[in-house]
C-alpha positions in Angstrom: 39.1 141.2 86.6 40.5 144.8 86.6 40.5 146.6 83.2 43.8 146.9 81.4 44.6 150.2 79.6 45.2 148.4 76.3 44.8 144.8 75.2 46.7 143.7 72.1 44.9 140.8 70.3 47.0 138.9 67.7 45.6 136.4 65.2 47.8 133.3 64.6 47.5 131.9 61.1 49.2 134.1 58.5 49.5 136.9 61.0 52.2 135.6 63.4 52.7 132.2 61.7 53.1 131.4 58.0 50.2 128.9 57.7 50.4 129.0 53.9 53.8 127.5 54.2 52.6 124.8 56.6 49.9 123.8 54.1 52.4 123.7 51.3 54.7 121.4 53.4 51.7 119.2 54.2 50.7 118.9 50.6 54.2 117.8 49.6 54.2 115.3 52.5 50.8 113.8 51.6 51.7 113.5 47.9 54.4 111.1 49.0 52.3 109.3 51.6 49.0 108.7 49.9 49.6 109.6 46.2 48.5 112.4 44.0 44.8 111.5 43.5 44.0 110.9 47.2 46.1 113.9 48.2 44.0 116.1 45.9 40.8 114.5 47.4 41.9 115.4 50.9 42.5 119.0 50.0 39.2 119.2 48.2 37.5 118.4 51.6 39.9 120.8 53.3 39.0 123.8 51.0 35.3 123.0 51.3 35.4 123.1 55.0 37.6 126.2 55.1 35.1 128.0 52.8 32.2 127.0 55.1 33.9 127.6 58.5 36.4 130.4 57.7 39.4 128.6 59.2 41.6 125.6 58.5 40.0 122.4 59.8 42.6 119.7 59.2 40.8 117.3 61.5 37.4 117.8 59.8 38.9 117.2 56.4 40.5 114.1 57.7 37.2 112.8 59.0 35.6 113.4 55.7 38.3 111.5 53.9 38.2 108.7 56.4 34.4 108.2 56.0 35.0 107.7 52.3 38.1 105.5 52.6 37.7 103.6 55.9 40.4 101.1 55.0 43.0 103.6 53.9 45.3 103.8 57.0 47.9 105.9 55.1 45.8 108.9 55.8 47.1 108.8 59.4 50.1 110.4 57.8 48.2 113.7 58.2 48.0 113.3 62.0 51.6 112.3 62.3 52.8 115.1 60.1 51.0 117.7 62.2 51.9 116.2 65.5 55.6 116.2 64.6 55.7 119.5 62.6 58.1 122.2 63.8 55.7 125.1 63.8 58.3 127.4 65.4 60.2 127.3 62.1 57.2 128.8 60.4 56.8 132.0 62.5 57.1 135.1 60.4 60.3 137.0 61.0 59.9 139.4 63.9 56.7 137.8 65.3 58.1 137.2 68.7 59.8 140.5 68.7 56.5 142.3 68.1 54.9 140.4 71.0 57.7 141.3 73.3 57.7 144.9 72.2 54.1 145.5 73.2 54.0 143.5 76.4 55.3 146.4 78.5 52.4 148.6 77.2 49.4 146.3 77.9 48.1 142.8 77.9 49.1 140.7 74.8 46.8 137.8 73.9 46.2 135.5 71.0 42.7 135.6 69.4 42.4 132.8 66.9 39.8 130.4 65.5 40.2 126.8 64.5 39.6 123.2 65.5 40.0 121.9 69.0 43.0 119.7 68.4 45.5 121.0 65.9 45.1 124.8 66.5 46.0 124.5 70.2 48.9 122.3 69.2 50.1 124.8 66.7 50.0 127.6 69.3 51.9 125.5 71.8 54.5 124.0 69.4 55.2 127.4 67.8 56.1 128.9 71.1 53.4 131.6 70.7 51.4 130.4 73.8 54.4 130.8 76.0 55.3 134.2 74.4 51.9 135.6 75.4 52.1 134.1 78.9 49.3 131.7 78.2 46.8 134.4 77.1 45.2 132.3 74.4 41.6 132.3 73.0 40.6 129.9 70.2 37.0 130.1 69.1 35.0 128.7 66.2 34.2 132.2 64.9 36.0 134.8 67.0 34.2 137.8 65.6 31.0 136.5 67.2 32.6 136.0 70.6 33.6 139.6 71.4 31.5 139.7 74.5 33.5 136.8 75.9 36.8 138.5 74.9 35.7 141.6 76.8 34.8 139.6 79.8 38.1 137.8 79.9 40.2 140.8 79.0 38.4 144.0 79.9 40.2 147.1 78.6 39.8 150.8 77.7 41.2 150.1 74.2 41.9 147.1 72.0 44.3 146.6 69.2 43.4 143.8 66.8 46.0 142.4 64.4 44.6 140.1 61.8 45.3 139.1 58.2 41.6 138.9 57.3 40.1 142.2 56.5 36.6 140.7 56.9 37.4 140.0 60.6 38.8 143.5 61.1 35.8 145.2 59.5 33.4 143.1 61.6 35.1 143.9 64.9 35.5 147.6 63.9 31.8 147.8 63.3 31.0 146.5 66.8 33.8 148.2 68.9 34.2 151.4 66.9 36.8 153.8 68.2 37.5 151.4 71.1 39.6 149.3 68.7 42.5 149.9 66.4 42.5 147.4 63.5 45.9 146.5 62.1 46.1 144.6 58.7 49.3 142.8 57.9 49.1 142.0 54.2 50.5 138.4 54.5 49.0 135.2 53.3 46.4 134.3 50.7 43.5 136.0 52.3 45.3 139.4 52.4 46.6 138.9 48.8 43.0 138.5 47.5 42.5 142.1 46.1 38.9 141.5 45.2 38.1 140.3 48.7 40.0 143.1 50.4 38.2 145.7 48.3 34.8 144.6 49.7 35.6 146.1 53.1 36.7 149.4 54.6 40.4 149.8 55.1 41.9 148.9 58.5 43.1 151.7 60.7 46.7 150.6 60.0 47.9 148.6 57.1 51.4 147.1 57.1 53.2 144.8 54.6 54.7 142.5 57.3 54.1 141.8 60.9 57.5 143.1 62.0 56.6 146.5 60.4 54.4 147.0 63.5 57.6 147.7 65.3 57.8 151.1 63.5 54.8 152.3 65.5 54.8 153.6 69.0 51.9 152.3 71.3 50.3 155.8 71.5 50.4 156.1 67.7 48.5 152.8 67.3 45.8 153.7 69.8 45.4 157.1 68.2 44.9 155.6 64.7 41.5 154.3 65.8 40.1 157.8 65.6 41.4 158.8 62.2 38.5 157.5 60.1 
């Protein structure tokens, strides 16, 4: 594959799509479907797995719950909820505009992590997969798969947009000035001041994803050399 000049890599959850709102909607739905006590139990498994894996594993939490309650068929409400959920309604304002704005200036791709069922569904149902012309990568831990990213999308320069400062710092350490890191301060990870303080600042920090539209492509590339 020929190298592109610039490849723009966008995270999904809490970068382009408000996943915190998805979880809030799901909590409310399950409260009605399985009751407060078992709803809280499901989310306990969910948070334990998210802490271990670093991404939202709805399916894994569902399996944990099911092992402990094999006769509780109400929990399938989780699957139905996610299968029918209108993820496109939870895109952050301007997400698709940002994708369209940078497509003329390089290759735009999604670089996400998550489970093998609901994360691809989320990408498809939100319209993000179509918006990036099918350029979608979903890993278990994307920061450990950069060699595969480079093989699939070779480029002179990368722009990584992600709400997790930990991910941005890890990629910056490996790619150095070959990558511009962009940190949209959206979602609960970005709002955790103590966690953010543990890592070097991103090359560019913005309050919202649509604020990326204020930057010209050459400004974004040049920002990689400022530190």
